[in-house]
C-alpha positions in Angstrom: 14.5 7.6 1.2 13.0 7.4 -2.2 12.2 4.0 -3.6 11.8 3.2 -7.3 10.3 0.0 -8.9 9.7 -0.9 -12.6 8.0 -3.7 -14.4 8.8 -4.8 -17.9 5.4 -3.5 -19.3 5.3 -0.3 -17.3 2.1 -1.3 -15.4 2.0 -2.2 -11.7 1.4 -5.8 -10.8 0.1 -7.4 -7.7 3.5 -8.8 -6.9 5.1 -5.3 -7.2 2.4 -3.9 -5.0 3.0 -6.5 -2.3 6.7 -5.5 -2.4 5.9 -1.8 -2.1 3.5 -2.4 0.8 6.0 -4.5 2.6 8.6 -1.7 2.2 6.1 0.9 3.4 5.1 -1.2 6.5 8.7 -1.9 7.4 9.6 1.9 7.0 6.6 3.1 8.9 6.8 0.6 11.8 10.0 2.4 13.2 7.9 5.6 13.5 4.4 4.4 14.4 5.3 2.8 17.8 2.0 0.8 17.8 -0.2 3.8 16.8 -2.7 3.5 14.0 -2.4 5.0 10.7 -4.6 5.5 7.5 -3.3 4.9 4.0 -5.5 6.6 1.3 -5.9 4.6 -1.8 -7.7 4.6 -5.0 -9.6 1.4 -6.2 -7.1 0.2 -8.6 -7.2 -3.6 -8.7 -3.7 -4.0 -7.2 -4.6 -1.8 -4.3 -7.4 -4.3 -3.5 -4.9 -7.4 -3.4 -5.7 -9.4 -0.4 -2.3 -10.2 1.0 -1.2 -6.6 1.1 -4.5 -5.5 2.8 -3.9 -8.1 5.4 -0.3 -6.9 5.9 -1.7 -3.2 6.4 -4.2 -4.4 8.8 -1.9 -6.5 10.9 0.4 -3.5 11.0 -2.3 -1.3 12.4 -2.6 0.7 9.2 -6.2 1.1 7.9 -6.6 1.4 4.1 -9.2 3.9 3.2 -10.3 3.6 -0.3 -11.8 6.6 -2.1 -14.8 6.8 -4.3 -14.2 6.2 -8.0 -13.2 9.3 -10.1 -12.3 11.5 -7.0 -8.5 11.0 -7.1 -7.7 13.2 -10.0 
């Protein structure tokens, strides 16, 4: 499935990011069966939000942050 989300100003927020990660973890858990995974991310401030990082780590998903200016 495809998920869509918006904010009033068009920019991602920490709250929206936490919802996105929660949805991702829920969706992936059905397929992972306890196996580890890696999620590639840039260093946008919302991607460094502590609650979402902890949720990823608790779900055996390792966030891997790419160096600045390498995601384009």
